[in-house]
Every structure is written in structure tokens, then in C-alpha cells.
N, C-alpha and C positions, 0 to 999 in steps of 0.2 A: 503494498499499502505505499502510497503518495505521500511524504510527511509533510510540514510546513512550516517551512524555516522564516520564522521576521527579522526584515532587518530593518533595523533598530534607529537609522543612520540620521531618517529626518525629524526624529528628537532630538537628538543631539544638535540638528540645527537648527532647534526653536531653540532652545538653552539657550546654543554661544550668541546667539543674535543678541539677546540682552547679558547675559554674564550672570553669574551666580547660578543657583542649581535646579532651574523650573524650565521649562521640567526637566524629572530625577530621573536620567537616563538606568541606573542599577534596578530602582524601582519599576519603573515600564517595561526592563527584560525580565525580572520576577513575577509579575501581572501579565504577559504574552503566556510566560509555561503554565500562571496559574486559568487563563484559560484555552487552555489547550495545543498553547503550539508546539510543536515536535524539533525547534531548533530556536537558537538566537545566531543571528549572523550582523556581522561587522565590521565597515568597508576604514580600518584608517588609513589616510591620506599623508602625505608627507607634511600640506600645511595644517592639520592638523582643522580642516574647515570644520568638521563636525564629530566624528566621535576621533578622538585623544586616543594617542598612547595609553595617557592614564584610563582611560576607561577602560580600556582593553584589562586592565592588570587588574582593574576593581571590579568587572563584570565576571574571568573566568572560577571564585570561587561561588561563582552568584548563581551561574545557571547549571541547572541540573538537569538539564536536554544535553543535544547537539551546540556548543558548542564548535562556528563555524566564521573562521576571520580569511576575508578576502582584499586582495589587492596587488599591488605591481611588488614583484621579492624582491626591490634595491636592496641594497644593506642593511638599513633600519629594519624593513618588514618584518627579512626576516627571523632580524634577531629576536623581533619581538613577540612572532610564532612563536620561535626553540624554547624559549620562555618561559610564555603560560602554555601550552602542547594544547594546542584546542583539539579537541575529534576530526576537526576536518580545515585546509585550507583548501581556497581556491585560488589558482594565482591568473589575474584581468591583468593586461596589457596595457591599461591608462597611464597617461603619462602624468605629471606632476600639475598641467594647469588645466586635465583634462573634468570639465563643468559634471559628467557622468562617463561611464561606461562604453564607447560608443562602434567597437568591434573585440572580435577574439583574435588570440595568440595563432598567430600563422606556424605551425606545429612544424613542420617542416623546413623552414628555412630558421626558427628559433633550436631547432632541436639538444645542440651541443651545450645552451644554456636549460632549457628545460628538464635535460635530462639530471643534470645535476642537483642543478632549484628541489627535482623531486627527491632526486637517489636523497641529501641530506636529511628534508620532511619524515619524510618515506623513512629514516634510521631513530626518528623519533621516535616511531608508533602514528606518524600523523595522515588519516587519510588525503592522501593529493588528490583534488582534479584543479583540469582546466579549462578555462573560460577559451571556447573554438566559435567561431558562425558552424551554423546547419554546414557543413562539408566532409563529407565521406574519408577522404582527403585527410582534414584535418584534424575527424579522432584516429584512425590508422594513423596521425601523425604522434596523438596524444598514449595514442595508449605502446610506441617504439620507447617514449621519453620516460616510459616507465610509473603515469598515472594512473593509479584508481577508478575515477571518476571522468568525468567529463560534464561544463556548466554547457548548454547550448545558450546562445544570447539572442531574448527572444526578441527583442526591439522590434526586430522585420516582420514577424507570424501579430503582434500588436496592429502594424503599422497598418496589417496588409487584411487585418480581419473582417471590418465591418465593410470590405470589397467583394467578403466570399471564405469566408473560412477554408474553405478545402482546396482553394488555391493559395491560402496562407500557411496553413500546414504541411502543406507539403515536401516539401527542400526540407523541413523536421522530420515527416516522419521518415524520412529515406535517413537524414543523418543519422535517427536516433534506431533503424532498423540494425547500421555497419556499428553503431556503438554498441548493440546488444552481441550481434554479430561475433564481435574481440572483446566479450568478458568481461568490457568495463560498464560500472556502476551509471545512470544519469537521471541527473540533473538541469532544471533546467532553469530560467532567472533573466529579467528589468521587463517595463510596462506589462507582464502579468496584472492580469483585473478578472473585479466579478465577471463582466464582458465576455473577456475571452479563457477562461484561464477551466474551465468543464471541458469547454470542447478541445483542448489541449491534451488534455487528461484523457478521456474518450477514445483520444485516436492513440495515443501512444504511454499507455494503460504502466508499461515496467515504467515512469518514470518514477526513480525512487526522491526527487527530494523538488521544491520548490520554492524557491528567495526572491522573498515578497518585501517591496516596501515602502517605494513611493505611494501606490495606488492605495493600500491598507493603509498607510497614517492617514492619509488624504481620506477616510471613508472614518476613517477612526474621530476623522473633526465633527464625525453629521452622527454617526450612528452610534458610537463611543465605540472604545476598546474589546472589552468582550464582546458585546453583536457581532463586531466584521470580524474580527477572530474564529467567531461561531459563522458565518455568512461563509468565510475562507473556504474553511473548515467543509462545509455541508459539498462544498466543487468541488474538490480534491476529495472527498469520501461516497462515489460516483456507484461500486461497487460490492 
């Protein structure tokens, strides 16, 4: 069954806009789990404009489900991941000035680098996932790098979904089948929402995990966090 990991970066963004500790990122993580989330995702960036490195350290003993840290494996990121040892690390090739993630890794061109990073994290017992575009070649490259899972970058799916779900999912379903045949685990994330999530899971039911932040936290402004998490769980617990 697919797990829901809640990305709490946007909660930190609101906190940082004003200073202080409102809203409380640590309490939000605990509450997400209490309301049914099966994982917590954070994405610390070098400028710490949302989740800070200190947040990562503070959250580690509090998260009782799966803790997923995602980000570009620059030295500072590698150090914090190896220090706190989360259940999972997701490697994302975003630049330091990126507003949000906007592409997956070219796992062929970056095979040497990604292989070394995967080896380091796996030596710590950390499940390692590589963020990729929906391309079977990139999935094969991730397997050759030694990754345990891939995370499909679903922005393209979300963008095309209103114009035809079948067309939107086509490349993702093809890539997901390749991932399964390679024996890798499958995650998905970016712009998944209450509108498009259920169709994705129905079409690719072997998805292990979805990581959702922006849409979920935005929905929670209207629905409340508890009702919002319940609504997302209803979309993925369809079997």
C-alpha cells in the first residue's frame, strides 16, 4: 500500500517569514503523524529559506514514522544526512537558487557521482532514492548507481492532468513499469494534489510512497490539517 509522507517545508516558510517559532515546525510534524501521515519529508536548502539544518536535527528524535530528507547532495547536505541517519534520503538535483525542484537527475551522465553518494548513504543503512524524470533510461541508470528507489518527478503529470489523465500518465506508467522490472522501489512527488492523486495511484498501484507538501499544506489552510491528511489518505488507500 502507498504511504503518505507529508513535506513540512511550507510550514517552515511561514515561520521564517515572521521569525520566532510560529507556526511550530516540530509540533506540525508530530501532529501530521498523529493525524495519520506515514512519513515526514523535509528539504533543507543551503540558504535555509524554509527548513533549517537545525530543524533536521530537532525533528530526528520526534519523527516516529519514516523520516525522509531530500536535497542536492552537496557536502553540507551529505554531512547532515549522515549525522541524523533518516530512514530515507532522496537525491534531488536542484541548484542553490532554485525556487523549487524542476527536473530529475540524468543518472547516466552523473553515474560516477551518484554511485559514490549512494554508496556513502547506504553504508549508514539509509535507504537511498534518486529523483528522476519519467524516463526508463533514467530508472535503469539509477539502478546502476546503486539506488534502492527512484522518485518520479510528477510536475509534468500534474500540469497535463486537466487536459486528459490518460495522456498525462502515459510516460509515468511506462517509467514505473521499468522501475518495477528493475527491482527498485517507487516513490512519486511534486504537485500531486487531491485532484490528481487518486488517478495516479489507481494507474500505478505499486507506488510505495508519495511525498506531498505544497498542495497539502495549502489545502490545510481551508480544511485544517487533520481533515486534509484524512482526505489525502482516502485518495491513496483505494484498494
